N, C-alpha and C positions, 0 to 999 in steps of 0.2 A: 177603479174596480168597485165601486162603492154597490154594496147590497148583491155583491157576489160573490158566490161559492166558489172555494178552487180545493180539490183533493190531491194532496203531495204525498206520494210513496215515498219509501226511506226518506221519513221525515226526520230523522235523529240525524242525519250526517252531515257534511259538513256543508254541502249545496242545499240538501234538503230543510236545513235549519233556515241556512239566510232565504229561502226562498219563503219559506214560513214567517218571516221576520216582516220582510221586502211588501207581502201581500197583504200583510195586518197595516202595516204605515200604509197603505193604500185603500184601504177602508175594507178587504174584504172579510169575509170571513173562512176560517182553512180547515178542511178538514185532515186529519196526518193518521197516516200509515206507518209502522215497523213494525219488527221480530220482537222490539225488547218491550214488554211494559211498563219496567223499568224507566229506559229512556223516553219512551212516552209520555211519562206524568211528569219528570221532569223538565221535559220539552215547555209542556204547556205550564208546569208552573213558571219557567222563565219568562216566556211570555207574557205571561198576568193578561189575560184578554178573556176570563173564562166563557162570557159570552157570546165570541167568534169563534172559540176553538172546539173540537170535538175530535176523537181519534180512536184507534180499532187496532188491536194487534190480527198483522198481517204476516204472512210468509210470501215470496212474491209468485212463487206458483201453486199455492193452494187454490185451488178456484173455487173451491165453495168460502175460506175467506175473504178473497177476489171480492165474489160476489156481495158477501155479506157488507163488508164495506160501501158499498154503494148504496144498498139497502138503506143502511143506518145512515150513511151522508144526507140519504132523500128526506129519511122521515126527520133526522134531527133539523136539517136547512131546507128543508120545499125544494130543493134544486140541486144541481150540479153544474155548473155552469166552464166550470177548466181543471183537465187531471193533469198536474206535472208528474209524469215516470219517471221517477228518479230512484227506484231502488235500481241495484245495479252491485256488482262483484269483480274486481279484478280476477280473479282467478290466482293460480300458482303461475310464478317468472319461471318458464324455463324453455330450452330447444322442440318445436313442434315432436318432434319424434319421442321425446321422455315423459307426454301424458298419457295417463290410466285414459281406459274409456271414461270411465266414472269423472274423472277430473274436467277433460274435457267439457263432457254433456252438462253435467254442473254446471259452468260456465255459461254454457249456450241455453240453459233453462231460466236462470233466475235471467239474466241478460233478454234473450230474446220472448220466451214463453211468458213470462213478467210483463211484459210491454202487449203483449198479444192477450192475455188475461181481461189486463183493465180496458182494451181495446172491444175485446169482445164483449164485457159486460157494461162498461162503461160509457160507449157509445147510445147505446138505449133512449136510455133517459134525456139526453142529449138530440138524439132524434125525435122525442117525444113533444122535446120545446122546442126543435126548429131553431137551436143555435147553441152553439159550442166550441171550444176551444183544446185541442189534446196535444200538449206538450210529450213528445219522448224525452230525455235525457241519451242522446247520442253521444261520439267522439271525436276530436282528430284521427283517433285510430280505425273512426267506420268512413275515412276516405284514403288511409293510409296504411302502410303495414306498420309495426312495430314490432323489431324480434324479440322473442324472451314473452310475449301476450299473444300465442298465436288466436287462442279461442275468444280470447276479449278482442281483438282485433274485428274478425269474422263476426261477433254477437253483434257489434255497432255497423257491420257493414249488413248486417241484416236486419238492423234496429230500423237502418236506411230505408232498405225494401220494404217494412212492413207501412211506413208511415207513408211513402210515396200510395201504394196500393190503396189504403186505408180514405185517403185525401180521394180518390180515384171513385173507391162505393159512399163515400155521403158528402161531398162537396154538395149534392141536391139536397139534404135535409139541412143547409146551412151551417155546417161543420165545419171547422179547419183542422187538421191532423200536421202537424210541423213538427222536426226534430232541430232541438239545439244539442249543439255538439261543440262542448269544451275543448280546449287543449290543454294543456300542462296545468293544473290546478294545485293552488297550495291546498290541500287536500289528506285525512289520512291515507286515501287509495294512492297517492304518488309517492307518501313514505313506504309506503307496504311497498311499492314496486320496486322505490333504491335499496329497502333496507334486505328486499330478497336478491335484488344483482349484487348490491358490494354489502354484506352486513361488516364487514369492518369500517366501512366509510362510506354510508348512503349518501354523505354530503358530495362526494365524487360522481355520481350519478347526476343530482340535482344538476352542476356544474356543466354535465356532457350536455343534459335536454338545453338547456340553457344557448347550446353555441348553435342547437337548430331554431330559437325563438327569435326572427327578427326584434322585438321588444326586450326582447332577454332578459324577461322577468317572467312566474307563475302570473295568472290571471288568478285575481281573487275571488273566494266564493260571493262577495256582495255583485260583481262584474256578471257574473252567471246567472246570479238573481237579476239582474235588471232587463237582460234579454230574457228573460223568463216572462217578466211583466208585461214586456211588450208584446211578443206572440202569444200569450194568454188573454190579452186585449182587446177592444174595439180600436186601436190603435191599429191595427194591423190585421186589419178585414183585408185584405186583399193578399195577403201571405196565405199561400196554400202548400201542402206538397212538397216543402224545399226542406233544405240540411241548413242551417242557419250555422254558421261558426261563428265561436267566440275564442280563439286560437293564438293572438298577437300573431298573427303570419305563421303558425308552425306548419298549415298545408300550404303555404301558399310556392312553397319549390316542389 
C-alpha cells in the first residue's frame, strides 16, 4: 500500500484503529474520521506518524460532513485509493416488537445510509482517477439472523445489497466494491450486546456465542484488518461485488 491513501470511517473504534495501524504498517497514508475530536486526536498521537495521518470529525449520517471529509482528504493527500466504511452501531438489543420507530430507523441510518453516503461522495474521485477499492464493513449478521438484533441484522443485509449494486455501476471505472463481514469479534460492540442481553453475567452471552463458532473463539481486530488490507490492495484485483467472511465458520451452518 506504499503511496496509497486510505480513508477509514469509525476510525476510533477497535476495528477502525486496527485498520489504521495495519495500513500505516503497509506504507499507506490514512485519513481518519469519527464523531469525537478528542478520540481522533488521541488516536493520531498514538499512531505517531504525523506526515501520514490526517483526520476529520464526521457524523456518519451528516452528508455535508461526509462530503467535506472527502474534499479534505483530496486536499491533504491528493487522492483517495480506498475507503474502509467501518462506522456503525449495534443499537439496542431487544425483541423486534419492542423497538420504537426512532430506534429502529437510527440503526438503519447509521449502518446503511452512512455507507451509502460514502459511496455517493467517495466513488467520484475514484472514477476520476480510474481506480479504487471501497470496502464496507458488514457482519456475519448480514448473512444470517441474530435474535435480539433485528435492525442491526437488517442493516447489514442491506449493506451487502448496496455493495453489489455499487459494483455493477462502477466496475467499468476500474473501481472494486466489496463487503468484509466479521463474525463475533473481540470489540466494545460485542461487549455491549452481551451486557444488554445479560447485564448480570455478560460472560454467559460470550459462552453461548462461542458454541456457534466452529473455531471456538472470537476474532481479533487484527484479523479483520488483515482482510481489509487484502481487499483494499491490488492483491485482490479480481475481487468485486462480493461479501468476504472473517467469522471462524460462524455462518457455515
